[in-house]
N, CA, C and O atoms as a Maestro MAE file, in Angstrom:
{
 s_m_m2io_version
 :::
 2.0.0
}

f_m_ct {
 s_m_title
 :::
 protein
 m_atom[316] {
  # First column is atom index #
  i_m_mmod_type
  r_m_x_coord
  r_m_y_coord
  r_m_z_coord
  i_m_residue_number
  s_m_chain_name
  s_m_pdb_residue_name
  s_m_pdb_atom_name
  i_m_atomic_number
  :::
  1 25 -72.728 11.171 -0.726 1 A "MET " " N  " 7
  2 3 -73.238 10.685 -1.978 1 A "MET " " CA " 6
  3 2 -72.175 10.893 -3.059 1 A "MET " " C  " 6
  4 15 -71.690 12.011 -3.231 1 A "MET " " O  " 8
  5 25 -71.818 9.868 -3.766 2 A "ALA " " N  " 7
  6 3 -70.795 9.943 -4.806 2 A "ALA " " CA " 6
  7 2 -71.410 10.426 -6.114 2 A "ALA " " C  " 6
  8 15 -72.545 10.085 -6.446 2 A "ALA " " O  " 8
  9 25 -70.647 11.218 -6.844 3 A "ILE " " N  " 7
  10 3 -71.071 11.669 -8.158 3 A "ILE " " CA " 6
  11 2 -70.624 10.631 -9.169 3 A "ILE " " C  " 6
  12 15 -69.489 10.155 -9.138 3 A "ILE " " O  " 8
  13 25 -71.529 10.292 -10.056 4 A "ARG " " N  " 7
  14 3 -71.219 9.289 -11.056 4 A "ARG " " CA " 6
  15 2 -70.252 9.846 -12.083 4 A "ARG " " C  " 6
  16 15 -70.489 10.912 -12.649 4 A "ARG " " O  " 8
  17 25 -69.179 9.139 -12.322 5 A "LEU " " N  " 7
  18 3 -68.185 9.523 -13.319 5 A "LEU " " CA " 6
  19 2 -68.555 8.831 -14.619 5 A "LEU " " C  " 6
  20 15 -68.638 7.604 -14.673 5 A "LEU " " O  " 8
  21 25 -68.775 9.604 -15.654 6 A "LEU " " N  " 7
  22 3 -69.161 9.046 -16.936 6 A "LEU " " CA " 6
  23 2 -67.946 8.873 -17.822 6 A "LEU " " C  " 6
  24 15 -67.151 9.800 -17.973 6 A "LEU " " O  " 8
  25 25 -67.798 7.729 -18.392 7 A "ARG " " N  " 7
  26 3 -66.730 7.503 -19.361 7 A "ARG " " CA " 6
  27 2 -67.385 7.404 -20.716 7 A "ARG " " C  " 6
  28 15 -68.233 6.538 -20.932 7 A "ARG " " O  " 8
  29 25 -67.015 8.259 -21.617 8 A "VAL " " N  " 7
  30 3 -67.600 8.283 -22.947 8 A "VAL " " CA " 6
  31 2 -66.494 8.025 -23.950 8 A "VAL " " C  " 6
  32 15 -65.505 8.757 -23.990 8 A "VAL " " O  " 8
  33 25 -66.652 6.996 -24.757 9 A "VAL " " N  " 7
  34 3 -65.623 6.646 -25.720 9 A "VAL " " CA " 6
  35 2 -65.917 7.250 -27.084 9 A "VAL " " C  " 6
  36 15 -65.030 7.852 -27.690 9 A "VAL " " O  " 8
  37 25 -67.146 7.104 -27.582 10 A "SER " " N  " 7
  38 3 -67.414 7.539 -28.943 10 A "SER " " CA " 6
  39 2 -68.359 8.727 -29.037 10 A "SER " " C  " 6
  40 15 -68.375 9.408 -30.062 10 A "SER " " O  " 8
  41 25 -69.131 8.995 -28.023 11 A "ALA " " N  " 7
  42 3 -70.090 10.093 -28.097 11 A "ALA " " CA " 6
  43 2 -69.371 11.429 -28.118 11 A "ALA " " C  " 6
  44 15 -68.400 11.628 -27.388 11 A "ALA " " O  " 8
  45 25 -69.842 12.339 -28.948 12 A "LYS " " N  " 7
  46 3 -69.224 13.655 -29.062 12 A "LYS " " CA " 6
  47 2 -69.938 14.681 -28.187 12 A "LYS " " C  " 6
  48 15 -69.343 15.687 -27.799 12 A "LYS " " O  " 8
  49 25 -71.191 14.438 -27.877 13 A "LYS " " N  " 7
  50 3 -71.977 15.410 -27.132 13 A "LYS " " CA " 6
  51 2 -71.701 15.288 -25.634 13 A "LYS " " C  " 6
  52 15 -71.699 14.193 -25.072 13 A "LYS " " O  " 8
  53 25 -71.466 16.446 -25.000 14 A "VAL " " N  " 7
  54 3 -71.210 16.479 -23.563 14 A "VAL " " CA " 6
  55 2 -72.439 17.084 -22.888 14 A "VAL " " C  " 6
  56 15 -72.869 18.174 -23.266 14 A "VAL " " O  " 8
  57 25 -73.012 16.401 -21.897 15 A "PRO " " N  " 7
  58 3 -74.200 16.932 -21.227 15 A "PRO " " CA " 6
  59 2 -73.913 18.259 -20.516 15 A "PRO " " C  " 6
  60 15 -72.782 18.534 -20.117 15 A "PRO " " O  " 8
  61 25 -74.939 19.052 -20.372 16 A "LYS " " N  " 7
  62 3 -74.814 20.325 -19.665 16 A "LYS " " CA " 6
  63 2 -74.338 20.050 -18.239 16 A "LYS " " C  " 6
  64 15 -74.816 19.126 -17.582 16 A "LYS " " O  " 8
  65 25 -73.388 20.866 -17.770 17 A "GLY " " N  " 7
  66 3 -72.843 20.700 -16.429 17 A "GLY " " CA " 6
  67 2 -71.653 19.757 -16.362 17 A "GLY " " C  " 6
  68 15 -71.151 19.472 -15.274 17 A "GLY " " O  " 8
  69 25 -71.197 19.271 -17.505 18 A "TYR " " N  " 7
  70 3 -70.062 18.348 -17.582 18 A "TYR " " CA " 6
  71 2 -69.057 18.875 -18.605 18 A "TYR " " C  " 6
  72 15 -69.379 19.751 -19.408 18 A "TYR " " O  " 8
  73 25 -67.845 18.337 -18.568 19 A "PHE " " N  " 7
  74 3 -66.854 18.652 -19.595 19 A "PHE " " CA " 6
  75 2 -65.983 17.435 -19.829 19 A "PHE " " C  " 6
  76 15 -65.891 16.545 -18.984 19 A "PHE " " O  " 8
  77 25 -65.348 17.410 -20.988 20 A "ALA " " N  " 7
  78 3 -64.535 16.255 -21.365 20 A "ALA " " CA " 6
  79 2 -63.070 16.506 -21.057 20 A "ALA " " C  " 6
  80 15 -62.564 17.615 -21.228 20 A "ALA " " O  " 8
  81 25 -62.400 15.459 -20.601 21 A "VAL " " N  " 7
  82 3 -60.953 15.474 -20.415 21 A "VAL " " CA " 6
  83 2 -60.399 14.208 -21.057 21 A "VAL " " C  " 6
  84 15 -61.100 13.209 -21.213 21 A "VAL " " O  " 8
  85 25 -59.127 14.277 -21.423 22 A "TYR " " N  " 7
  86 3 -58.445 13.141 -22.030 22 A "TYR " " CA " 6
  87 2 -57.293 12.759 -21.119 22 A "TYR " " C  " 6
  88 15 -56.474 13.599 -20.748 22 A "TYR " " O  " 8
  89 25 -57.238 11.477 -20.760 23 A "VAL " " N  " 7
  90 3 -56.328 11.015 -19.714 23 A "VAL " " CA " 6
  91 2 -55.438 9.899 -20.230 23 A "VAL " " C  " 6
  92 15 -55.881 9.017 -20.966 23 A "VAL " " O  " 8
  93 25 -54.172 9.954 -19.829 24 A "GLY " " N  " 7
  94 3 -53.236 8.876 -20.104 24 A "GLY " " CA " 6
  95 2 -52.624 8.922 -21.487 24 A "GLY " " C  " 6
  96 15 -52.936 9.790 -22.302 24 A "GLY " " O  " 8
  97 25 -51.746 7.965 -21.730 25 A "GLU " " N  " 7
  98 3 -51.043 7.900 -23.009 25 A "GLU " " CA " 6
  99 2 -51.996 7.676 -24.176 25 A "GLU " " C  " 6
  100 15 -51.795 8.221 -25.261 25 A "GLU " " O  " 8
  101 25 -53.027 6.878 -23.953 26 A "ASN " " N  " 7
  102 3 -53.984 6.583 -25.024 26 A "ASN " " CA " 6
  103 2 -55.110 7.604 -25.094 26 A "ASN " " C  " 6
  104 15 -56.029 7.463 -25.901 26 A "ASN " " O  " 8
  105 25 -55.044 8.624 -24.260 27 A "GLN " " N  " 7
  106 3 -56.008 9.713 -24.201 27 A "GLN " " CA " 6
  107 2 -57.456 9.221 -24.143 27 A "GLN " " C  " 6
  108 15 -58.285 9.546 -24.993 27 A "GLN " " O  " 8
  109 25 -57.724 8.426 -23.106 28 A "LYS " " N  " 7
  110 3 -59.098 7.991 -22.887 28 A "LYS " " CA " 6
  111 2 -59.941 9.202 -22.521 28 A "LYS " " C  " 6
  112 15 -59.517 10.052 -21.738 28 A "LYS " " O  " 8
  113 25 -61.112 9.273 -23.083 29 A "ARG " " N  " 7
  114 3 -61.997 10.422 -22.884 29 A "ARG " " CA " 6
  115 2 -62.945 10.146 -21.721 29 A "ARG " " C  " 6
  116 15 -63.606 9.109 -21.670 29 A "ARG " " O  " 8
  117 25 -62.995 11.091 -20.794 30 A "PHE " " N  " 7
  118 3 -63.912 11.021 -19.668 30 A "PHE " " CA " 6
  119 2 -64.746 12.290 -19.646 30 A "PHE " " C  " 6
  120 15 -64.241 13.375 -19.933 30 A "PHE " " O  " 8
  121 25 -65.996 12.159 -19.314 31 A "VAL " " N  " 7
  122 3 -66.885 13.308 -19.147 31 A "VAL " " CA " 6
  123 2 -67.166 13.417 -17.663 31 A "VAL " " C  " 6
  124 15 -67.710 12.498 -17.052 31 A "VAL " " O  " 8
  125 25 -66.789 14.554 -17.088 32 A "ILE " " N  " 7
  126 3 -66.882 14.717 -15.641 32 A "ILE " " CA " 6
  127 2 -67.637 15.996 -15.300 32 A "ILE " " C  " 6
  128 15 -67.709 16.914 -16.117 32 A "ILE " " O  " 8
  129 25 -68.198 16.059 -14.097 33 A "PRO " " N  " 7
  130 3 -68.962 17.248 -13.692 33 A "PRO " " CA " 6
  131 2 -68.073 18.473 -13.523 33 A "PRO " " C  " 6
  132 15 -66.937 18.362 -13.062 33 A "PRO " " O  " 8
  133 25 -68.591 19.644 -13.896 34 A "VAL " " N  " 7
  134 3 -67.824 20.882 -13.730 34 A "VAL " " CA " 6
  135 2 -67.574 21.174 -12.253 34 A "VAL " " C  " 6
  136 15 -66.661 21.932 -11.927 34 A "VAL " " O  " 8
  137 25 -68.356 20.595 -11.365 35 A "SER " " N  " 7
  138 3 -68.147 20.807 -9.925 35 A "SER " " CA " 6
  139 2 -66.774 20.310 -9.473 35 A "SER " " C  " 6
  140 15 -66.276 20.747 -8.435 35 A "SER " " O  " 8
  141 25 -66.159 19.413 -10.227 36 A "PHE " " N  " 7
  142 3 -64.818 18.931 -9.891 36 A "PHE " " CA " 6
  143 2 -63.789 20.052 -9.946 36 A "PHE " " C  " 6
  144 15 -62.758 19.979 -9.277 36 A "PHE " " O  " 8
  145 25 -64.057 21.083 -10.733 37 A "LEU " " N  " 7
  146 3 -63.105 22.181 -10.881 37 A "LEU " " CA " 6
  147 2 -62.823 22.894 -9.566 37 A "LEU " " C  " 6
  148 15 -61.760 23.495 -9.413 37 A "LEU " " O  " 8
  149 25 -63.746 22.841 -8.617 38 A "ASN " " N  " 7
  150 3 -63.571 23.495 -7.319 38 A "ASN " " CA " 6
  151 2 -62.818 22.640 -6.305 38 A "ASN " " C  " 6
  152 15 -62.479 23.122 -5.224 38 A "ASN " " O  " 8
  153 25 -62.556 21.402 -6.633 39 A "GLN " " N  " 7
  154 3 -61.946 20.468 -5.696 39 A "GLN " " CA " 6
  155 2 -60.421 20.572 -5.741 39 A "GLN " " C  " 6
  156 15 -59.832 20.495 -6.819 39 A "GLN " " O  " 8
  157 25 -59.773 20.745 -4.580 40 A "PRO " " N  " 7
  158 3 -58.305 20.886 -4.549 40 A "PRO " " CA " 6
  159 2 -57.550 19.727 -5.222 40 A "PRO " " C  " 6
  160 15 -56.552 19.958 -5.905 40 A "PRO " " O  " 8
  161 25 -58.012 18.505 -5.036 41 A "SER " " N  " 7
  162 3 -57.282 17.380 -5.641 41 A "SER " " CA " 6
  163 2 -57.406 17.392 -7.164 41 A "SER " " C  " 6
  164 15 -56.475 16.988 -7.861 41 A "SER " " O  " 8
  165 25 -58.541 17.848 -7.685 42 A "PHE " " N  " 7
  166 3 -58.672 17.960 -9.139 42 A "PHE " " CA " 6
  167 2 -57.850 19.141 -9.646 42 A "PHE " " C  " 6
  168 15 -57.294 19.093 -10.743 42 A "PHE " " O  " 8
  169 25 -57.776 20.192 -8.851 43 A "GLN " " N  " 7
  170 3 -56.946 21.331 -9.226 43 A "GLN " " CA " 6
  171 2 -55.476 20.931 -9.319 43 A "GLN " " C  " 6
  172 15 -54.728 21.492 -10.119 43 A "GLN " " O  " 8
  173 25 -55.062 19.965 -8.503 44 A "ASP " " N  " 7
  174 3 -53.701 19.428 -8.607 44 A "ASP " " CA " 6
  175 2 -53.485 18.772 -9.975 44 A "ASP " " C  " 6
  176 15 -52.430 18.933 -10.589 44 A "ASP " " O  " 8
  177 25 -54.495 18.030 -10.446 45 A "LEU " " N  " 7
  178 3 -54.393 17.421 -11.774 45 A "LEU " " CA " 6
  179 2 -54.318 18.492 -12.857 45 A "LEU " " C  " 6
  180 15 -53.580 18.348 -13.832 45 A "LEU " " O  " 8
  181 25 -55.081 19.562 -12.682 46 A "LEU " " N  " 7
  182 3 -55.024 20.666 -13.640 46 A "LEU " " CA " 6
  183 2 -53.644 21.318 -13.640 46 A "LEU " " C  " 6
  184 15 -53.156 21.754 -14.683 46 A "LEU " " O  " 8
  185 25 -53.022 21.380 -12.467 47 A "GLY " " N  " 7
  186 3 -51.663 21.910 -12.371 47 A "GLY " " CA " 6
  187 2 -50.683 21.058 -13.155 47 A "GLY " " C  " 6
  188 15 -49.783 21.588 -13.807 47 A "GLY " " O  " 8
  189 25 -50.847 19.737 -13.098 48 A "LEU " " N  " 7
  190 3 -50.003 18.836 -13.894 48 A "LEU " " CA " 6
  191 2 -50.183 19.117 -15.379 48 A "LEU " " C  " 6
  192 15 -49.222 19.130 -16.149 48 A "LEU " " O  " 8
  193 25 -51.428 19.340 -15.762 49 A "SER " " N  " 7
  194 3 -51.725 19.627 -17.160 49 A "SER " " CA " 6
  195 2 -51.068 20.931 -17.601 49 A "SER " " C  " 6
  196 15 -50.509 21.021 -18.694 49 A "SER " " O  " 8
  197 25 -51.142 21.937 -16.736 50 A "GLU " " N  " 7
  198 3 -50.519 23.224 -17.053 50 A "GLU " " CA " 6
  199 2 -49.005 23.075 -17.215 50 A "GLU " " C  " 6
  200 15 -48.419 23.627 -18.146 50 A "GLU " " O  " 8
  201 25 -48.377 22.326 -16.302 51 A "GLU " " N  " 7
  202 3 -46.928 22.123 -16.381 51 A "GLU " " CA " 6
  203 2 -46.529 21.390 -17.658 51 A "GLU " " C  " 6
  204 15 -45.529 21.727 -18.291 51 A "GLU " " O  " 8
  205 25 -47.310 20.397 -18.024 52 A "GLU " " N  " 7
  206 3 -46.980 19.558 -19.180 52 A "GLU " " CA " 6
  207 2 -47.302 20.230 -20.519 52 A "GLU " " C  " 6
  208 15 -46.504 20.184 -21.455 52 A "GLU " " O  " 8
  209 25 -48.489 20.859 -20.597 53 A "PHE " " N  " 7
  210 3 -48.976 21.354 -21.883 53 A "PHE " " CA " 6
  211 2 -49.172 22.864 -21.945 53 A "PHE " " C  " 6
  212 15 -49.425 23.405 -23.022 53 A "PHE " " O  " 8
  213 25 -49.062 23.553 -20.813 54 A "GLY " " N  " 7
  214 3 -49.372 24.977 -20.798 54 A "GLY " " CA " 6
  215 2 -50.870 25.177 -20.952 54 A "GLY " " C  " 6
  216 15 -51.668 24.323 -20.565 54 A "GLY " " O  " 8
  217 25 -51.233 26.299 -21.515 55 A "TYR " " N  " 7
  218 3 -52.653 26.586 -21.707 55 A "TYR " " CA " 6
  219 2 -53.093 26.348 -23.134 55 A "TYR " " C  " 6
  220 15 -54.234 26.647 -23.486 55 A "TYR " " O  " 8
  221 25 -52.225 25.825 -23.949 56 A "ASN " " N  " 7
  222 3 -52.537 25.587 -25.348 56 A "ASN " " CA " 6
  223 2 -52.908 24.125 -25.551 56 A "ASN " " C  " 6
  224 15 -52.067 23.237 -25.413 56 A "ASN " " O  " 8
  225 25 -54.150 23.887 -25.875 57 A "HIS " " N  " 7
  226 3 -54.635 22.531 -26.156 57 A "HIS " " CA " 6
  227 2 -55.243 22.555 -27.551 57 A "HIS " " C  " 6
  228 15 -56.459 22.688 -27.693 57 A "HIS " " O  " 8
  229 25 -54.405 22.425 -28.593 58 A "PRO " " N  " 7
  230 3 -54.873 22.605 -29.968 58 A "PRO " " CA " 6
  231 2 -55.943 21.609 -30.400 58 A "PRO " " C  " 6
  232 15 -56.696 21.883 -31.334 58 A "PRO " " O  " 8
  233 25 -56.024 20.472 -29.744 59 A "THR " " N  " 7
  234 3 -57.043 19.494 -30.128 59 A "THR " " CA " 6
  235 2 -58.409 19.865 -29.565 59 A "THR " " C  " 6
  236 15 -59.407 19.227 -29.900 59 A "THR " " O  " 8
  237 25 -58.468 20.874 -28.727 60 A "GLY " " N  " 7
  238 3 -59.746 21.330 -28.191 60 A "GLY " " CA " 6
  239 2 -60.135 20.674 -26.882 60 A "GLY " " C  " 6
  240 15 -61.059 21.137 -26.214 60 A "GLY " " O  " 8
  241 25 -59.457 19.616 -26.504 61 A "GLY " " N  " 7
  242 3 -59.785 18.930 -25.267 61 A "GLY " " CA " 6
  243 2 -58.714 19.122 -24.219 61 A "GLY " " C  " 6
  244 15 -57.534 19.260 -24.540 61 A "GLY " " O  " 8
  245 25 -59.121 19.131 -22.988 62 A "LEU " " N  " 7
  246 3 -58.187 19.262 -21.877 62 A "LEU " " CA " 6
  247 2 -57.537 17.907 -21.630 62 A "LEU " " C  " 6
  248 15 -58.223 16.914 -21.387 62 A "LEU " " O  " 8
  249 25 -56.217 17.874 -21.694 63 A "ARG " " N  " 7
  250 3 -55.484 16.630 -21.463 63 A "ARG " " CA " 6
  251 2 -54.913 16.635 -20.053 63 A "ARG " " C  " 6
  252 15 -54.338 17.627 -19.605 63 A "ARG " " O  " 8
  253 25 -55.079 15.516 -19.360 64 A "ILE " " N  " 7
  254 3 -54.544 15.329 -18.015 64 A "ILE " " CA " 6
  255 2 -53.407 14.311 -18.118 64 A "ILE " " C  " 6
  256 15 -53.645 13.162 -18.488 64 A "ILE " " O  " 8
  257 25 -52.165 14.720 -17.793 65 A "PRO " " N  " 7
  258 3 -51.011 13.834 -17.978 65 A "PRO " " CA " 6
  259 2 -50.757 12.909 -16.786 65 A "PRO " " C  " 6
  260 15 -49.732 13.015 -16.113 65 A "PRO " " O  " 8
  261 25 -51.680 12.022 -16.542 66 A "CYS " " N  " 7
  262 3 -51.473 10.995 -15.522 66 A "CYS " " CA " 6
  263 2 -52.076 9.708 -16.063 66 A "CYS " " C  " 6
  264 15 -52.778 9.720 -17.075 66 A "CYS " " O  " 8
  265 25 -51.802 8.607 -15.391 67 A "ASN " " N  " 7
  266 3 -52.397 7.363 -15.882 67 A "ASN " " CA " 6
  267 2 -53.869 7.292 -15.471 67 A "ASN " " C  " 6
  268 15 -54.305 7.977 -14.546 67 A "ASN " " O  " 8
  269 25 -54.606 6.469 -16.161 68 A "VAL " " N  " 7
  270 3 -56.048 6.363 -15.952 68 A "VAL " " CA " 6
  271 2 -56.363 5.921 -14.530 68 A "VAL " " C  " 6
  272 15 -57.310 6.427 -13.928 68 A "VAL " " O  " 8
  273 25 -55.591 4.989 -13.982 69 A "ASP " " N  " 7
  274 3 -55.849 4.506 -12.621 69 A "ASP " " CA " 6
  275 2 -55.738 5.632 -11.596 69 A "ASP " " C  " 6
  276 15 -56.562 5.735 -10.687 69 A "ASP " " O  " 8
  277 25 -54.721 6.472 -11.746 70 A "MET " " N  " 7
  278 3 -54.561 7.605 -10.831 70 A "MET " " CA " 6
  279 2 -55.735 8.578 -10.970 70 A "MET " " C  " 6
  280 15 -56.270 9.061 -9.973 70 A "MET " " O  " 8
  281 25 -56.123 8.856 -12.199 71 A "PHE " " N  " 7
  282 3 -57.250 9.755 -12.451 71 A "PHE " " CA " 6
  283 2 -58.527 9.212 -11.802 71 A "PHE " " C  " 6
  284 15 -59.254 9.952 -11.140 71 A "PHE " " O  " 8
  285 25 -58.791 7.930 -11.994 72 A "LEU " " N  " 7
  286 3 -59.987 7.327 -11.413 72 A "LEU " " CA " 6
  287 2 -59.932 7.339 -9.889 72 A "LEU " " C  " 6
  288 15 -60.951 7.542 -9.229 72 A "LEU " " O  " 8
  289 25 -58.756 7.126 -9.337 73 A "ASP " " N  " 7
  290 3 -58.593 7.164 -7.885 73 A "ASP " " CA " 6
  291 2 -58.913 8.552 -7.338 73 A "ASP " " C  " 6
  292 15 -59.641 8.681 -6.354 73 A "ASP " " O  " 8
  293 25 -58.372 9.589 -7.974 74 A "VAL " " N  " 7
  294 3 -58.617 10.953 -7.525 74 A "VAL " " CA " 6
  295 2 -60.072 11.319 -7.667 74 A "VAL " " C  " 6
  296 15 -60.675 11.827 -6.723 74 A "VAL " " O  " 8
  297 25 -60.653 11.072 -8.832 75 A "THR " " N  " 7
  298 3 -62.032 11.495 -9.065 75 A "THR " " CA " 6
  299 2 -63.042 10.667 -8.285 75 A "THR " " C  " 6
  300 15 -64.145 11.144 -8.017 75 A "THR " " O  " 8
  301 25 -62.698 9.454 -7.919 76 A "SER " " N  " 7
  302 3 -63.645 8.646 -7.138 76 A "SER " " CA " 6
  303 2 -63.842 9.193 -5.732 76 A "SER " " C  " 6
  304 15 -64.834 8.880 -5.073 76 A "SER " " O  " 8
  305 25 -62.897 10.010 -5.271 77 A "ARG " " N  " 7
  306 3 -63.001 10.589 -3.928 77 A "ARG " " CA " 6
  307 2 -63.688 11.962 -3.922 77 A "ARG " " C  " 6
  308 15 -63.935 12.531 -2.859 77 A "ARG " " O  " 8
  309 25 -63.988 12.477 -5.088 78 A "LEU " " N  " 7
  310 3 -64.609 13.804 -5.167 78 A "LEU " " CA " 6
  311 2 -66.131 13.702 -5.044 78 A "LEU " " C  " 6
  312 15 -66.738 12.701 -5.424 78 A "LEU " " O  " 8
  313 25 -66.725 14.764 -4.504 79 A "ASN " " N  " 7
  314 3 -68.191 14.779 -4.419 79 A "ASN " " CA " 6
  315 2 -68.728 16.123 -4.754 79 A "ASN " " C  " 6
  316 15 -69.942 16.325 -4.736 79 A "ASN " " O  " 8
  :::
 }
 m_bond[315] {
  # First column is bond index #
  i_m_from
  i_m_to
  i_m_order
  :::
  1 1 2 1
  2 2 3 1
  3 3 4 2
  4 3 5 1
  5 5 6 1
  6 6 7 1
  7 7 8 2
  8 7 9 1
  9 9 10 1
  10 10 11 1
  11 11 12 2
  12 11 13 1
  13 13 14 1
  14 14 15 1
  15 15 16 2
  16 15 17 1
  17 17 18 1
  18 18 19 1
  19 19 20 2
  20 19 21 1
  21 21 22 1
  22 22 23 1
  23 23 24 2
  24 23 25 1
  25 25 26 1
  26 26 27 1
  27 27 28 2
  28 27 29 1
  29 29 30 1
  30 30 31 1
  31 31 32 2
  32 31 33 1
  33 33 34 1
  34 34 35 1
  35 35 36 2
  36 35 37 1
  37 37 38 1
  38 38 39 1
  39 39 40 2
  40 39 41 1
  41 41 42 1
  42 42 43 1
  43 43 44 2
  44 43 45 1
  45 45 46 1
  46 46 47 1
  47 47 48 2
  48 47 49 1
  49 49 50 1
  50 50 51 1
  51 51 52 2
  52 51 53 1
  53 53 54 1
  54 54 55 1
  55 55 56 2
  56 55 57 1
  57 57 58 1
  58 58 59 1
  59 59 60 2
  60 59 61 1
  61 61 62 1
  62 62 63 1
  63 63 64 2
  64 63 65 1
  65 65 66 1
  66 66 67 1
  67 67 68 2
  68 67 69 1
  69 69 70 1
  70 70 71 1
  71 71 72 2
  72 71 73 1
  73 73 74 1
  74 74 75 1
  75 75 76 2
  76 75 77 1
  77 77 78 1
  78 78 79 1
  79 79 80 2
  80 79 81 1
  81 81 82 1
  82 82 83 1
  83 83 84 2
  84 83 85 1
  85 85 86 1
  86 86 87 1
  87 87 88 2
  88 87 89 1
  89 89 90 1
  90 90 91 1
  91 91 92 2
  92 91 93 1
  93 93 94 1
  94 94 95 1
  95 95 96 2
  96 95 97 1
  97 97 98 1
  98 98 99 1
  99 99 100 2
  100 99 101 1
  101 101 102 1
  102 102 103 1
  103 103 104 2
  104 103 105 1
  105 105 106 1
  106 106 107 1
  107 107 108 2
  108 107 109 1
  109 109 110 1
  110 110 111 1
  111 111 112 2
  112 111 113 1
  113 113 114 1
  114 114 115 1
  115 115 116 2
  116 115 117 1
  117 117 118 1
  118 118 119 1
  119 119 120 2
  120 119 121 1
  121 121 122 1
  122 122 123 1
  123 123 124 2
  124 123 125 1
  125 125 126 1
  126 126 127 1
  127 127 128 2
  128 127 129 1
  129 129 130 1
  130 130 131 1
  131 131 132 2
  132 131 133 1
  133 133 134 1
  134 134 135 1
  135 135 136 2
  136 135 137 1
  137 137 138 1
  138 138 139 1
  139 139 140 2
  140 139 141 1
  141 141 142 1
  142 142 143 1
  143 143 144 2
  144 143 145 1
  145 145 146 1
  146 146 147 1
  147 147 148 2
  148 147 149 1
  149 149 150 1
  150 150 151 1
  151 151 152 2
  152 151 153 1
  153 153 154 1
  154 154 155 1
  155 155 156 2
  156 155 157 1
  157 157 158 1
  158 158 159 1
  159 159 160 2
  160 159 161 1
  161 161 162 1
  162 162 163 1
  163 163 164 2
  164 163 165 1
  165 165 166 1
  166 166 167 1
  167 167 168 2
  168 167 169 1
  169 169 170 1
  170 170 171 1
  171 171 172 2
  172 171 173 1
  173 173 174 1
  174 174 175 1
  175 175 176 2
  176 175 177 1
  177 177 178 1
  178 178 179 1
  179 179 180 2
  180 179 181 1
  181 181 182 1
  182 182 183 1
  183 183 184 2
  184 183 185 1
  185 185 186 1
  186 186 187 1
  187 187 188 2
  188 187 189 1
  189 189 190 1
  190 190 191 1
  191 191 192 2
  192 191 193 1
  193 193 194 1
  194 194 195 1
  195 195 196 2
  196 195 197 1
  197 197 198 1
  198 198 199 1
  199 199 200 2
  200 199 201 1
  201 201 202 1
  202 202 203 1
  203 203 204 2
  204 203 205 1
  205 205 206 1
  206 206 207 1
  207 207 208 2
  208 207 209 1
  209 209 210 1
  210 210 211 1
  211 211 212 2
  212 211 213 1
  213 213 214 1
  214 214 215 1
  215 215 216 2
  216 215 217 1
  217 217 218 1
  218 218 219 1
  219 219 220 2
  220 219 221 1
  221 221 222 1
  222 222 223 1
  223 223 224 2
  224 223 225 1
  225 225 226 1
  226 226 227 1
  227 227 228 2
  228 227 229 1
  229 229 230 1
  230 230 231 1
  231 231 232 2
  232 231 233 1
  233 233 234 1
  234 234 235 1
  235 235 236 2
  236 235 237 1
  237 237 238 1
  238 238 239 1
  239 239 240 2
  240 239 241 1
  241 241 242 1
  242 242 243 1
  243 243 244 2
  244 243 245 1
  245 245 246 1
  246 246 247 1
  247 247 248 2
  248 247 249 1
  249 249 250 1
  250 250 251 1
  251 251 252 2
  252 251 253 1
  253 253 254 1
  254 254 255 1
  255 255 256 2
  256 255 257 1
  257 257 258 1
  258 258 259 1
  259 259 260 2
  260 259 261 1
  261 261 262 1
  262 262 263 1
  263 263 264 2
  264 263 265 1
  265 265 266 1
  266 266 267 1
  267 267 268 2
  268 267 269 1
  269 269 270 1
  270 270 271 1
  271 271 272 2
  272 271 273 1
  273 273 274 1
  274 274 275 1
  275 275 276 2
  276 275 277 1
  277 277 278 1
  278 278 279 1
  279 279 280 2
  280 279 281 1
  281 281 282 1
  282 282 283 1
  283 283 284 2
  284 283 285 1
  285 285 286 1
  286 286 287 1
  287 287 288 2
  288 287 289 1
  289 289 290 1
  290 290 291 1
  291 291 292 2
  292 291 293 1
  293 293 294 1
  294 294 295 1
  295 295 296 2
  296 295 297 1
  297 297 298 1
  298 298 299 1
  299 299 300 2
  300 299 301 1
  301 301 302 1
  302 302 303 1
  303 303 304 2
  304 303 305 1
  305 305 306 1
  306 306 307 1
  307 307 308 2
  308 307 309 1
  309 309 310 1
  310 310 311 1
  311 311 312 2
  312 311 313 1
  313 313 314 1
  314 314 315 1
  315 315 316 2
  :::
 }
}
């Protein structure tokens, strides 16, 4: 069973059990389940973020430095 990936453009509220990430050059906002944090392929994306930005995200949101297509490809395989 696939988990639905929510893309939120203007809403500020994040549902319980989800968190927001910003992806790509245009920093598209995605709201994804916290269960993704346990997945090795998502942890690889977090590693990219750490290498690029460190642990300091002054805007308050977690930025993932990959293109949107790659992000969608990775997250579409997670459950």
